[in-house]
Backbone of each chain as ProteinMPNN parsed JSONL, in Angstrom:
{"seq_chain_A": "GENVEQHPSTLSVQEGDSAVIKCTYSDSASNYFPWYKQELGKRPQLIIDIRSNVGEKKDQRIAVTLNKTAKHFSLHITETQPEDSAVYFCAASTGTASKLTFGTGTRLQVTL", "coords_chain_A": {"N_chain_A": [[249.679, 269.616, 53.927], [248.202, 266.297, 54.046], [247.77, 264.527, 50.965], [245.747, 262.559, 49.019], [245.614, 260.453, 46.313], [243.59, 258.725, 43.993], [242.979, 255.955, 41.875], [241.455, 253.755, 39.435], [238.952, 256.226, 38.459], [236.561, 255.159, 37.679], [235.523, 251.774, 37.301], [234.91, 248.859, 35.59], [234.034, 245.535, 35.788], [233.708, 242.056, 34.976], [231.52, 239.738, 36.529], [233.073, 237.617, 38.821], [235.633, 238.179, 37.991], [238.734, 239.849, 38.981], [239.283, 242.897, 40.824], [241.162, 245.868, 41.051], [242.14, 248.619, 42.916], [243.923, 251.619, 43.193], [245.899, 253.699, 45.336], [247.723, 256.66, 46.166], [249.737, 258.397, 48.555], [250.843, 261.416, 50.206], [252.044, 262.248, 52.591], [254.614, 261.209, 54.509], [254.413, 260.593, 57.144], [252.011, 259.412, 57.549], [250.22, 256.634, 58.777], [248.11, 254.956, 58.844], [245.679, 253.305, 56.968], [242.711, 253.114, 55.701], [239.927, 251.522, 53.963], [236.877, 252.427, 52.553], [233.533, 251.532, 51.773], [230.878, 252.609, 49.806], [227.683, 252.111, 49.202], [225.073, 252.734, 46.823], [223.28, 255.534, 47.726], [223.7, 255.118, 50.396], [225.47, 255.188, 53.585], [229.039, 255.628, 53.964], [231.036, 252.756, 54.73], [233.443, 251.085, 56.706], [235.583, 248.697, 55.269], [238.014, 247.377, 55.256], [241.25, 247.758, 56.731], [244.653, 248.946, 57.072], [247.775, 249.075, 58.73], [250.882, 250.868, 59.02], [252.892, 249.158, 59.757], [252.52, 246.793, 58.598], [252.503, 244.823, 55.639], [250.593, 243.606, 54.074], [247.171, 242.7, 54.131], [244.466, 240.487, 54.573], [241.008, 239.719, 54.061], [238.819, 237.493, 53.619], [237.498, 237.798, 50.477], [238.689, 240.193, 49.967], [241.631, 242.227, 49.938], [244.345, 244.192, 51.101], [247.221, 245.972, 50.144], [250.321, 247.472, 51.038], [252.827, 249.763, 50.238], [255.25, 251.276, 51.699], [257.58, 252.623, 51.022], [257.196, 253.539, 48.42], [254.956, 254.922, 48.898], [252.307, 254.069, 48.354], [249.165, 252.321, 48.236], [246.926, 249.582, 47.83], [243.731, 248.2, 46.945], [242.394, 245.008, 46.646], [240.039, 243.047, 45.115], [238.79, 239.897, 44.849], [237.162, 237.4, 42.801], [234.75, 238.821, 42.065], [231.456, 240.009, 42.83], [228.009, 240.885, 42.081], [227.064, 242.384, 44.271], [229.293, 243.705, 45.103], [229.378, 246.01, 43.734], [229.776, 249.412, 44.0], [230.854, 252.574, 45.404], [234.195, 253.006, 46.173], [236.374, 254.185, 48.646], [239.63, 255.21, 49.391], [241.797, 256.075, 52.128], [243.899, 258.068, 54.291], [245.767, 258.557, 57.285], [247.515, 260.046, 60.087], [247.174, 258.621, 62.315], [245.545, 257.8, 65.451], [243.005, 260.029, 66.494], [243.427, 262.018, 64.593], [242.971, 263.794, 61.5], [241.263, 262.15, 58.824], [242.15, 261.746, 55.576], [240.589, 261.521, 52.52], [240.594, 259.713, 49.402], [239.417, 260.388, 46.028], [237.576, 258.537, 45.269], [236.375, 255.467, 43.76], [234.269, 254.248, 41.379], [232.926, 251.192, 41.255], [231.709, 248.819, 39.069], [230.137, 245.812, 38.783], [229.478, 243.546, 36.407], [227.079, 241.224, 35.092]], "CA_chain_A": [[248.893, 268.536, 54.481], [248.143, 265.045, 53.297], [247.041, 264.487, 49.704], [245.543, 261.173, 48.619], [245.112, 260.319, 44.951], [242.986, 257.405, 43.808], [242.736, 255.575, 40.479], [240.781, 254.661, 38.497], [237.73, 256.831, 38.988], [235.516, 254.175, 37.418], [236.06, 250.465, 36.973], [233.874, 247.896, 35.282], [234.567, 244.181, 35.665], [232.689, 241.016, 34.892], [231.379, 238.917, 37.733], [234.077, 236.563, 38.919], [236.966, 238.741, 37.755], [239.316, 240.615, 40.083], [239.324, 244.346, 40.685], [242.247, 246.488, 41.807], [242.056, 250.078, 43.038], [245.212, 252.063, 43.723], [245.969, 255.029, 45.942], [249.014, 257.161, 46.618], [249.626, 259.43, 49.573], [251.995, 262.32, 50.152], [252.655, 262.485, 53.902], [255.333, 260.013, 54.955], [254.038, 260.308, 58.536], [250.752, 258.651, 57.58], [250.468, 255.256, 59.206], [246.851, 254.211, 58.907], [245.125, 253.368, 55.609], [241.464, 252.346, 55.617], [239.125, 251.551, 52.756], [235.453, 252.508, 52.832], [232.634, 251.189, 50.674], [229.628, 253.352, 49.881], [226.674, 251.658, 48.256], [224.245, 253.828, 46.332], [222.32, 256.088, 48.668], [223.976, 254.697, 51.773], [226.629, 255.82, 54.225], [230.286, 254.866, 53.813], [231.339, 251.812, 55.808], [234.792, 250.536, 56.661], [235.613, 247.291, 54.874], [239.307, 246.823, 55.629], [242.245, 248.791, 56.974], [246.002, 248.429, 57.249], [248.678, 250.005, 59.391], [252.143, 250.944, 58.284], [253.829, 248.108, 60.159], [252.066, 245.578, 57.925], [252.568, 245.001, 54.199], [249.422, 243.079, 53.409], [246.124, 242.199, 55.02], [243.375, 239.87, 53.807], [239.758, 239.37, 54.732], [238.032, 236.742, 52.632], [237.787, 238.129, 49.087], [239.354, 241.482, 49.828], [242.967, 242.339, 50.494], [244.981, 245.495, 50.911], [248.676, 245.936, 50.2], [250.921, 248.773, 51.325], [254.237, 249.962, 49.936], [255.591, 252.532, 52.387], [258.658, 253.315, 50.311], [256.604, 254.218, 47.281], [253.783, 255.63, 49.405], [251.049, 253.72, 47.729], [248.452, 251.161, 48.763], [245.948, 249.098, 46.864], [242.645, 247.299, 47.356], [242.197, 243.921, 45.694], [238.822, 242.262, 45.336], [238.782, 238.715, 43.981], [235.854, 236.733, 42.567], [233.769, 239.89, 42.284], [230.033, 239.691, 42.785], [227.229, 242.111, 41.851], [226.939, 243.186, 45.5], [230.511, 244.498, 45.282], [229.196, 247.28, 43.026], [229.698, 250.51, 44.961], [231.989, 253.491, 45.333], [235.21, 252.671, 47.165], [237.247, 255.295, 48.992], [240.794, 254.978, 50.226], [242.06, 257.198, 53.016], [245.151, 257.991, 55.036], [245.88, 259.463, 58.427], [248.713, 259.84, 60.902], [246.839, 257.8, 63.462], [244.415, 258.101, 66.318], [242.675, 261.422, 66.764], [243.867, 262.96, 63.57], [241.974, 263.749, 60.437], [241.376, 261.138, 57.785], [242.056, 262.358, 54.25], [240.054, 260.534, 51.594], [240.752, 259.823, 47.969], [238.22, 260.887, 45.342], [236.623, 257.459, 45.09], [236.329, 254.648, 42.552], [232.966, 253.611, 41.191], [233.099, 249.833, 40.732], [230.507, 248.196, 38.528], [230.337, 244.404, 38.482], [228.435, 243.17, 35.465], [226.807, 239.778, 35.02]], "C_chain_A": [[248.88, 267.322, 53.576], [247.326, 265.208, 52.019], [246.954, 263.025, 49.266], [244.95, 261.15, 47.217], [244.672, 258.872, 44.724], [242.683, 257.175, 42.333], [242.308, 254.111, 40.389], [239.55, 255.294, 39.139], [236.531, 255.924, 38.747], [236.167, 252.876, 36.965], [234.903, 249.503, 36.738], [234.518, 246.528, 35.07], [233.407, 243.205, 35.544], [232.684, 240.208, 36.191], [232.395, 237.764, 37.701], [235.493, 237.037, 38.672], [237.459, 239.451, 39.007], [239.28, 242.103, 39.771], [240.439, 244.887, 41.575], [242.086, 248.004, 41.765], [243.318, 250.55, 43.749], [245.139, 253.482, 44.279], [247.408, 255.375, 46.275], [248.777, 258.245, 47.652], [250.91, 260.239, 49.612], [252.739, 262.441, 51.472], [253.306, 261.208, 54.413], [255.03, 259.666, 56.41], [252.732, 259.524, 58.636], [251.036, 257.201, 57.898], [249.213, 254.409, 59.299], [246.114, 254.429, 57.601], [243.867, 252.497, 55.536], [240.841, 252.446, 54.237], [237.649, 251.516, 53.164], [234.664, 252.188, 51.576], [231.335, 251.951, 50.862], [228.692, 252.85, 48.797], [225.753, 252.832, 47.941], [223.224, 254.263, 47.377], [222.57, 255.744, 50.116], [225.226, 255.392, 52.309], [227.879, 254.994, 53.978], [230.508, 253.944, 55.013], [232.733, 251.232, 55.603], [234.745, 249.064, 56.25], [236.937, 246.624, 55.25], [240.251, 247.979, 55.894], [243.605, 248.138, 57.206], [246.839, 249.502, 57.914], [250.058, 249.871, 58.779], [253.158, 249.886, 58.695], [253.485, 246.758, 59.504], [252.093, 245.827, 56.422], [251.323, 244.547, 53.459], [248.444, 242.563, 54.455], [244.998, 241.645, 54.176], [242.166, 239.627, 54.69], [238.85, 238.783, 53.676], [238.404, 237.177, 51.222], [238.488, 239.464, 48.91], [240.717, 241.476, 50.509], [243.475, 243.738, 50.231], [246.487, 245.312, 51.033], [249.196, 247.356, 50.382], [252.39, 248.753, 50.979], [254.635, 251.311, 50.514], [256.65, 253.322, 51.642], [258.098, 254.147, 49.169], [255.4, 255.061, 47.673], [252.551, 255.339, 48.568], [250.474, 252.448, 48.344], [247.308, 250.829, 47.826], [244.92, 248.187, 47.522], [242.45, 246.265, 46.256], [240.922, 243.173, 46.077], [238.842, 241.107, 44.346], [237.37, 238.15, 43.868], [234.708, 237.718, 42.779], [232.337, 239.398, 42.06], [229.244, 240.965, 42.583], [227.115, 242.988, 43.094], [228.216, 243.946, 45.848], [230.398, 245.847, 44.578], [228.937, 248.392, 44.039], [230.799, 251.508, 44.626], [232.933, 253.151, 46.481], [236.128, 253.872, 47.381], [238.446, 254.784, 49.79], [241.005, 256.212, 51.09], [243.379, 256.982, 53.735], [245.101, 258.951, 56.208], [247.158, 259.141, 59.19], [248.378, 259.153, 62.214], [245.696, 258.348, 64.284], [244.258, 259.596, 66.529], [243.353, 262.39, 65.817], [242.93, 262.822, 62.387], [242.32, 262.686, 59.412], [241.167, 261.843, 56.453], [241.663, 261.283, 53.259], [240.519, 260.788, 50.167], [239.42, 260.206, 47.342], [237.225, 259.79, 44.999], [236.746, 256.749, 43.75], [234.954, 253.989, 42.483], [233.195, 252.268, 40.509], [231.749, 249.287, 40.291], [230.847, 246.754, 38.172], [229.174, 243.951, 37.62], [228.306, 241.651, 35.383], [227.351, 239.182, 33.727]], "O_chain_A": [[249.464, 267.32, 52.492], [246.326, 265.925, 51.99], [247.972, 262.341, 49.159], [243.908, 261.757, 46.965], [245.302, 257.929, 45.203], [242.2, 258.066, 41.634], [242.759, 253.297, 41.196], [239.162, 254.922, 40.246], [235.585, 255.925, 39.535], [237.221, 252.88, 36.33], [234.025, 249.354, 37.588], [235.439, 246.386, 34.265], [232.282, 243.49, 35.954], [233.712, 240.032, 36.845], [232.542, 237.054, 36.706], [236.451, 236.386, 39.088], [236.712, 239.634, 39.968], [239.251, 242.512, 38.611], [240.634, 244.427, 42.7], [241.918, 248.59, 40.696], [243.736, 249.979, 44.756], [244.42, 254.339, 43.764], [248.209, 254.507, 46.621], [247.752, 258.927, 47.634], [251.944, 259.8, 49.111], [253.94, 262.709, 51.48], [252.616, 260.235, 54.716], [255.351, 258.568, 56.864], [252.392, 259.024, 59.709], [251.97, 256.606, 57.362], [249.252, 253.275, 59.777], [245.932, 255.564, 57.16], [243.956, 251.286, 55.334], [241.174, 253.329, 53.447], [237.229, 250.706, 53.99], [235.07, 252.525, 50.464], [230.755, 251.943, 51.948], [228.888, 253.132, 47.614], [225.67, 253.796, 48.702], [222.412, 253.465, 47.847], [221.743, 256.043, 50.979], [225.935, 256.087, 51.581], [227.79, 253.779, 53.801], [230.211, 254.301, 56.153], [233.144, 250.93, 54.483], [233.973, 248.281, 56.802], [236.966, 245.426, 55.532], [240.074, 249.065, 55.342], [243.699, 246.946, 57.496], [246.634, 250.695, 57.688], [250.363, 248.887, 58.105], [254.187, 249.736, 58.036], [254.083, 245.729, 59.817], [251.747, 246.918, 55.97], [251.025, 245.026, 52.366], [248.832, 242.062, 55.511], [244.609, 242.251, 53.178], [242.28, 239.368, 55.888], [238.193, 239.509, 52.931], [239.537, 236.944, 50.801], [238.847, 239.823, 47.788], [240.922, 240.807, 51.521], [243.083, 244.387, 49.261], [246.969, 244.593, 51.908], [248.577, 248.319, 49.929], [253.118, 247.843, 51.373], [254.394, 252.356, 49.909], [256.621, 254.552, 51.632], [258.474, 255.303, 48.977], [254.885, 255.83, 46.86], [251.846, 256.25, 48.132], [251.198, 251.618, 48.895], [246.79, 251.695, 47.121], [245.198, 247.505, 48.508], [242.355, 246.609, 45.078], [240.759, 242.728, 47.213], [238.905, 241.324, 43.136], [236.51, 238.388, 44.717], [233.807, 237.47, 43.579], [232.06, 238.522, 41.24], [229.754, 242.045, 42.882], [227.072, 244.213, 42.98], [228.225, 244.744, 46.785], [231.226, 246.731, 44.795], [227.999, 248.32, 44.833], [231.573, 251.312, 43.69], [232.505, 253.024, 47.628], [236.596, 254.493, 46.426], [238.291, 254.02, 50.743], [240.45, 257.274, 50.809], [243.906, 255.871, 53.786], [244.481, 260.012, 56.141], [247.794, 258.11, 58.97], [249.206, 259.108, 63.124], [244.975, 259.25, 63.857], [245.231, 260.327, 66.716], [243.798, 263.464, 66.223], [242.185, 261.848, 62.284], [243.484, 262.368, 59.168], [240.129, 262.465, 56.229], [242.325, 260.249, 53.163], [240.799, 261.921, 49.778], [238.412, 260.334, 48.037], [236.142, 260.077, 44.49], [237.16, 257.333, 42.749], [234.536, 253.276, 43.395], [233.6, 252.205, 39.349], [230.779, 249.295, 41.048], [231.735, 246.501, 37.358], [228.022, 243.971, 38.054], [229.267, 240.906, 35.573], [227.214, 237.98, 33.496]]}, "seq_chain_B": "GAGVSQSPSNKVTEKGKDVELRCDPISGHTALYWYRQSLGQGLEFLIYFQGNSAPDKSGLPSDRFSAERTGGSVSTLTIQRTQQEDSAVYLCASTPGHEKLFFGSGTQLSVL", "coords_chain_B": {"N_chain_B": [[223.035, 249.005, 69.359], [222.236, 252.535, 68.97], [223.18, 254.228, 66.017], [225.209, 256.775, 64.428], [223.448, 259.735, 64.29], [221.876, 261.983, 62.111], [220.404, 265.148, 61.464], [218.495, 267.689, 59.695], [217.389, 265.035, 57.434], [217.057, 265.858, 54.883], [217.369, 269.07, 53.461], [216.067, 271.919, 52.104], [216.815, 275.078, 50.986], [216.768, 278.638, 50.545], [218.956, 280.648, 48.615], [221.233, 282.593, 50.435], [220.071, 282.287, 52.899], [220.488, 281.101, 56.309], [221.621, 277.938, 57.561], [221.323, 275.141, 59.79], [222.897, 272.192, 60.648], [222.605, 269.079, 62.217], [224.378, 266.758, 64.282], [224.35, 263.759, 65.975], [226.4, 261.907, 67.756], [227.618, 258.497, 68.237], [227.12, 257.288, 71.477], [229.621, 257.998, 73.83], [231.662, 258.191, 72.013], [234.564, 259.927, 71.352], [235.703, 261.483, 69.364], [234.699, 263.479, 66.592], [233.688, 264.04, 63.295], [233.185, 266.162, 60.445], [232.273, 265.871, 57.086], [232.044, 266.749, 53.623], [230.195, 265.873, 50.789], [230.01, 266.304, 47.53], [227.955, 265.998, 44.577], [228.686, 262.995, 43.11], [231.304, 263.215, 43.891], [234.284, 263.012, 45.977], [235.001, 262.564, 49.496], [235.103, 265.364, 51.274], [237.037, 266.811, 53.698], [235.935, 268.72, 56.452], [235.891, 269.612, 59.248], [237.117, 268.659, 62.487], [236.467, 267.326, 65.684], [237.809, 266.829, 68.906], [236.636, 265.706, 71.757], [235.218, 268.608, 73.019], [236.732, 270.426, 71.705], [238.202, 271.798, 68.735], [240.674, 270.714, 67.039], [241.391, 270.805, 64.405], [240.439, 272.782, 61.923], [240.82, 273.11, 59.351], [239.574, 272.44, 56.984], [237.267, 273.895, 56.572], [235.417, 275.678, 54.209], [235.0, 278.442, 53.983], [234.542, 281.541, 55.828], [231.884, 281.521, 56.254], [231.13, 279.143, 57.169], [230.772, 277.319, 60.153], [231.265, 275.449, 63.176], [230.232, 273.714, 66.092], [230.625, 271.896, 69.141], [229.055, 270.52, 71.85], [229.194, 269.526, 75.283], [230.696, 267.324, 74.703], [229.299, 265.817, 72.928], [226.676, 266.203, 70.998], [226.908, 267.816, 67.817], [226.847, 270.81, 65.887], [226.693, 272.011, 62.642], [226.964, 275.006, 61.054], [225.916, 276.953, 58.371], [226.215, 280.018, 57.028], [224.462, 282.497, 55.138], [223.868, 280.986, 52.742], [225.079, 279.572, 49.676], [224.699, 278.537, 46.249], [226.699, 276.754, 45.595], [227.105, 275.468, 47.936], [225.492, 273.333, 48.041], [225.178, 269.961, 48.723], [225.902, 266.695, 50.131], [226.13, 266.477, 53.541], [228.134, 264.876, 55.693], [228.456, 263.309, 58.81], [230.669, 261.84, 61.162], [231.69, 259.596, 63.736], [234.044, 258.437, 66.222], [235.41, 256.183, 68.617], [237.962, 256.725, 69.4], [239.927, 255.131, 68.367], [240.795, 254.595, 64.902], [238.634, 253.867, 63.214], [235.889, 255.073, 61.503], [232.503, 255.841, 62.101], [229.859, 256.458, 60.175], [227.171, 258.826, 59.802], [223.95, 259.005, 58.156], [223.805, 261.265, 56.702], [223.067, 264.682, 55.659], [221.223, 265.936, 53.119], [221.731, 268.785, 51.467], [220.167, 271.326, 49.718], [220.507, 274.191, 47.909], [218.659, 276.689, 46.655]], "CA_chain_B": [[222.779, 250.356, 69.828], [221.977, 253.53, 67.953], [224.337, 254.703, 65.285], [225.317, 258.223, 64.315], [222.188, 260.269, 63.799], [221.96, 263.332, 61.564], [219.131, 265.761, 61.107], [217.489, 266.883, 59.001], [217.95, 264.191, 56.383], [217.022, 266.706, 53.69], [217.1, 270.477, 53.731], [216.029, 272.793, 50.946], [216.828, 276.446, 51.457], [216.985, 279.668, 49.523], [220.257, 281.318, 48.638], [221.318, 283.704, 51.371], [219.565, 281.905, 54.217], [221.377, 280.326, 57.165], [221.134, 276.597, 57.891], [222.003, 274.399, 60.851], [222.852, 270.749, 60.491], [222.893, 268.49, 63.526], [224.945, 265.414, 64.333], [224.31, 263.125, 67.299], [227.315, 260.77, 67.571], [227.426, 257.327, 69.087], [227.438, 257.612, 72.867], [230.965, 257.62, 74.261], [232.667, 258.478, 70.987], [235.199, 261.19, 71.708], [236.049, 262.271, 68.177], [233.586, 263.707, 65.669], [234.151, 264.624, 62.034], [232.244, 266.588, 59.401], [232.75, 265.795, 55.72], [231.083, 267.18, 52.61], [230.268, 265.057, 49.585], [229.266, 266.868, 46.416], [227.433, 264.961, 43.692], [229.689, 262.241, 42.38], [232.654, 263.565, 44.322], [234.817, 262.332, 47.143], [234.675, 263.052, 50.833], [235.917, 266.541, 51.563], [237.119, 267.065, 55.138], [235.576, 270.077, 56.873], [236.342, 269.931, 60.6], [237.147, 267.505, 63.369], [236.446, 267.632, 67.11], [238.237, 265.869, 69.92], [235.867, 266.291, 72.854], [234.553, 269.83, 72.58], [237.642, 271.324, 71.012], [238.378, 271.516, 67.309], [242.095, 270.891, 66.723], [241.631, 270.96, 62.97], [239.331, 273.417, 61.214], [241.445, 273.525, 58.097], [238.757, 272.148, 55.814], [236.103, 274.775, 56.395], [235.674, 276.361, 52.932], [234.98, 279.904, 54.118], [234.094, 281.971, 57.164], [230.433, 281.313, 56.383], [230.973, 277.829, 57.802], [231.262, 277.188, 61.526], [230.744, 274.248, 63.837], [230.506, 273.606, 67.506], [230.256, 270.646, 69.783], [228.819, 270.793, 73.261], [229.074, 268.366, 76.158], [231.377, 266.175, 74.114], [228.334, 264.954, 72.239], [226.028, 266.733, 69.796], [227.598, 268.865, 67.072], [226.053, 271.551, 64.922], [227.416, 272.69, 61.56], [226.169, 276.136, 60.61], [226.335, 277.615, 57.137], [225.54, 281.316, 56.93], [224.341, 283.091, 53.792], [224.136, 279.862, 51.854], [225.269, 279.768, 48.246], [224.342, 277.332, 45.504], [227.811, 275.795, 45.623], [227.088, 274.743, 49.21], [224.645, 272.149, 47.875], [225.972, 268.747, 48.86], [225.554, 265.876, 51.287], [227.029, 266.736, 54.663], [228.243, 263.637, 56.466], [229.09, 263.349, 60.122], [231.173, 260.534, 61.585], [232.299, 259.606, 65.065], [234.923, 257.313, 66.527], [235.703, 256.15, 70.051], [239.349, 257.082, 69.68], [240.722, 254.508, 67.313], [240.575, 255.316, 63.662], [237.447, 253.497, 62.436], [234.814, 256.057, 61.522], [231.12, 255.4, 61.94], [229.205, 257.579, 59.504], [225.74, 259.012, 59.772], [223.383, 258.873, 56.812], [224.01, 262.511, 55.999], [222.041, 265.672, 55.365], [221.254, 266.428, 51.735], [221.423, 270.214, 51.445], [219.937, 271.898, 48.393], [220.367, 275.645, 47.966], [218.016, 277.116, 45.403]], "C_chain_B": [[222.59, 251.315, 68.675], [223.276, 253.932, 67.298], [224.408, 256.209, 65.326], [224.04, 258.753, 63.661], [222.377, 261.693, 63.295], [220.57, 263.853, 61.233], [219.346, 267.189, 60.617], [218.138, 265.974, 57.98], [218.003, 264.956, 55.06], [216.709, 268.126, 54.099], [217.162, 271.245, 52.42], [215.94, 274.217, 51.461], [217.058, 277.401, 50.302], [218.371, 280.275, 49.697], [220.205, 282.512, 49.584], [220.815, 283.382, 52.766], [220.638, 281.139, 54.998], [220.761, 278.954, 57.414], [221.968, 276.001, 59.02], [221.797, 272.919, 60.633], [223.319, 270.121, 61.806], [223.44, 267.084, 63.395], [224.929, 264.928, 65.774], [225.191, 261.872, 67.204], [226.923, 259.583, 68.443], [227.908, 257.671, 70.496], [228.834, 257.111, 73.237], [232.045, 257.872, 73.241], [233.243, 259.875, 71.222], [235.485, 262.085, 70.505], [234.868, 262.326, 67.226], [234.092, 264.467, 64.465], [232.965, 265.088, 61.185], [232.96, 266.501, 58.058], [231.644, 266.295, 54.802], [231.297, 266.316, 51.373], [229.378, 265.68, 48.53], [228.937, 265.75, 45.449], [228.562, 264.294, 42.915], [231.114, 262.507, 42.785], [233.061, 262.779, 45.564], [234.367, 262.962, 48.437], [235.639, 264.169, 51.204], [235.886, 266.831, 53.053], [236.765, 268.515, 55.444], [236.206, 270.422, 58.218], [236.291, 268.673, 61.444], [237.209, 267.996, 64.814], [237.031, 266.474, 67.902], [237.641, 266.398, 71.22], [235.123, 267.497, 72.311], [235.461, 270.757, 71.787], [237.855, 270.853, 69.573], [239.834, 271.75, 66.931], [242.363, 271.156, 65.247], [240.38, 271.494, 62.304], [239.739, 273.735, 59.779], [240.573, 273.312, 56.878], [237.558, 273.049, 55.613], [236.341, 275.676, 55.19], [235.727, 277.882, 53.034], [234.503, 280.26, 55.515], [232.576, 281.913, 57.301], [230.135, 279.993, 57.096], [231.53, 277.861, 59.22], [230.653, 275.935, 62.126], [231.079, 274.317, 65.305], [230.06, 272.234, 67.999], [230.145, 270.918, 71.268], [228.676, 269.497, 74.051], [229.752, 267.135, 75.621], [230.456, 265.274, 73.34], [227.853, 265.615, 70.955], [226.878, 267.837, 69.153], [226.632, 269.513, 66.093], [226.984, 272.213, 63.916], [226.491, 273.784, 61.031], [226.763, 276.73, 59.341], [225.523, 278.895, 57.033], [225.501, 281.768, 55.465], [224.633, 282.041, 52.725], [224.217, 280.28, 50.393], [224.941, 278.455, 47.535], [225.461, 276.29, 45.547], [227.923, 275.052, 46.955], [226.236, 273.48, 49.122], [225.507, 270.897, 47.84], [225.331, 267.883, 49.943], [226.597, 266.129, 52.365], [226.987, 265.518, 55.582], [228.968, 263.888, 57.777], [229.566, 261.94, 60.455], [231.754, 260.666, 62.98], [233.148, 258.359, 65.249], [235.264, 257.348, 68.012], [237.141, 256.505, 70.396], [240.308, 256.351, 68.774], [240.228, 255.043, 65.983], [239.288, 254.995, 62.931], [236.353, 254.534, 62.609], [233.466, 255.384, 61.32], [230.358, 256.607, 61.392], [227.708, 257.609, 59.785], [225.253, 258.906, 58.331], [223.381, 260.191, 56.05], [222.795, 263.418, 55.934], [222.239, 266.128, 53.933], [220.802, 267.881, 51.753], [221.279, 270.685, 50.003], [219.686, 273.391, 48.564], [219.843, 276.122, 46.626], [218.384, 278.549, 45.032]], "O_chain_B": [[222.768, 250.936, 67.518], [224.33, 253.974, 67.933], [223.756, 256.851, 66.149], [223.617, 258.271, 62.611], [222.976, 262.519, 63.983], [219.69, 263.115, 60.79], [220.281, 267.85, 61.068], [219.324, 266.125, 57.687], [218.882, 264.726, 54.229], [215.882, 268.362, 54.98], [218.174, 271.226, 51.719], [215.08, 274.529, 52.284], [217.491, 277.004, 49.221], [218.877, 280.391, 50.813], [219.28, 283.324, 49.548], [221.097, 284.115, 53.714], [221.577, 280.599, 54.413], [219.54, 278.814, 57.473], [223.148, 276.312, 59.181], [220.673, 272.448, 60.456], [224.289, 270.567, 62.419], [223.03, 266.317, 62.523], [225.431, 265.6, 66.676], [224.765, 260.873, 66.625], [226.017, 259.668, 69.272], [228.968, 258.27, 70.676], [229.18, 255.956, 72.991], [233.231, 257.779, 73.56], [232.514, 260.865, 71.281], [235.504, 263.31, 70.628], [234.131, 261.352, 67.071], [234.843, 265.433, 64.602], [231.891, 264.487, 61.208], [234.083, 266.979, 57.898], [230.465, 266.268, 55.155], [232.43, 266.061, 50.963], [228.152, 265.603, 48.61], [229.552, 264.685, 45.483], [229.292, 264.942, 42.166], [232.045, 262.076, 42.103], [232.287, 261.998, 46.117], [233.459, 263.793, 48.46], [236.829, 263.942, 51.419], [234.817, 267.072, 53.615], [237.241, 269.43, 54.772], [236.957, 271.391, 58.33], [235.533, 267.744, 61.164], [237.913, 268.956, 65.126], [236.782, 265.304, 67.609], [238.088, 267.423, 71.733], [234.475, 267.42, 71.267], [235.002, 271.768, 71.254], [237.707, 269.674, 69.253], [240.199, 272.86, 66.543], [243.421, 271.666, 64.879], [239.392, 270.78, 62.135], [239.09, 274.522, 59.09], [240.801, 273.934, 55.841], [236.895, 272.971, 54.578], [237.355, 276.372, 55.139], [236.422, 278.535, 52.256], [234.108, 279.388, 56.289], [232.042, 282.228, 58.365], [229.019, 279.767, 57.565], [232.627, 278.369, 59.455], [229.644, 275.426, 61.637], [232.084, 274.904, 65.706], [229.258, 271.536, 67.38], [231.055, 271.488, 71.87], [228.121, 268.51, 73.568], [229.432, 266.018, 76.029], [230.767, 264.106, 73.108], [228.549, 265.587, 69.94], [227.477, 268.666, 69.837], [225.734, 268.871, 65.549], [227.941, 272.889, 64.291], [225.367, 273.507, 60.611], [227.966, 276.975, 59.258], [224.294, 278.86, 56.959], [226.391, 281.456, 54.675], [225.54, 282.203, 51.91], [223.533, 281.198, 49.94], [224.913, 277.394, 48.157], [225.198, 275.088, 45.536], [228.725, 274.129, 47.095], [226.258, 272.65, 50.031], [226.437, 270.783, 47.042], [224.357, 268.279, 50.582], [227.798, 266.007, 52.124], [225.954, 265.182, 56.161], [229.973, 264.597, 57.824], [228.93, 260.959, 60.068], [232.25, 261.727, 63.357], [232.997, 257.367, 64.536], [235.392, 258.424, 68.596], [237.494, 256.576, 71.573], [241.374, 256.867, 68.441], [239.319, 255.872, 65.955], [238.869, 255.785, 62.085], [235.94, 254.835, 63.73], [233.31, 254.489, 60.49], [230.23, 257.635, 62.056], [227.067, 256.576, 59.978], [226.047, 258.737, 57.405], [222.998, 260.232, 54.881], [221.658, 262.987, 56.127], [223.298, 266.644, 53.576], [219.637, 268.176, 52.02], [222.163, 270.467, 49.174], [218.767, 273.801, 49.274], [220.501, 275.977, 45.596], [217.927, 279.058, 44.009]]}, "name": "protein", "num_of_chains": 2, "seq": "GENVEQHPSTLSVQEGDSAVIKCTYSDSASNYFPWYKQELGKRPQLIIDIRSNVGEKKDQRIAVTLNKTAKHFSLHITETQPEDSAVYFCAASTGTASKLTFGTGTRLQVTLGAGVSQSPSNKVTEKGKDVELRCDPISGHTALYWYRQSLGQGLEFLIYFQGNSAPDKSGLPSDRFSAERTGGSVSTLTIQRTQQEDSAVYLCASTPGHEKLFFGSGTQLSVL"}
């Protein structure tokens, strides 16, 4: 089955700096790669996703890139703010109505 | 509208007892997922339903774990003879058929 690895497990950046979180996946059939943000004590929420027919997607300060050949994808957050502090999870699936396999999460701390 | 609802929000039980966790998905969502999140850990897939059937039960940790879904709506996750290692947050999520998951706020299970 699919295996998703995520790095780093913790990341501390100063406010205004950029943060990058990387994930690799094992199943070449995977074609959907979402990122979820989980604030302390809250439920995970989707922040951005990308499909395998696209190499990059942006939404304001966040962007995701995908390298299908290397089977890795990354989350980029620019101009970080304290409210970006949370645990971020990457995930992969083979599409609609199939299970989503999550990475182990990255705890991002944005310091003032 | 209402989101995914889980009950109870907290459950404390004694080792060896059985517990039932309930998930009420968003109305009309055909797919329903159960994940387990241990303290500081990632999201561990348990089981997924499409309608009332469970095409993928591969994540259930042991035969003490079972789940059902009736009427294409409410799902119950049952853990028999609970063990201390079952202590975790059990998250339910639903989706209307595309991949975005809508998570509930989880059930915090503590096995003493």
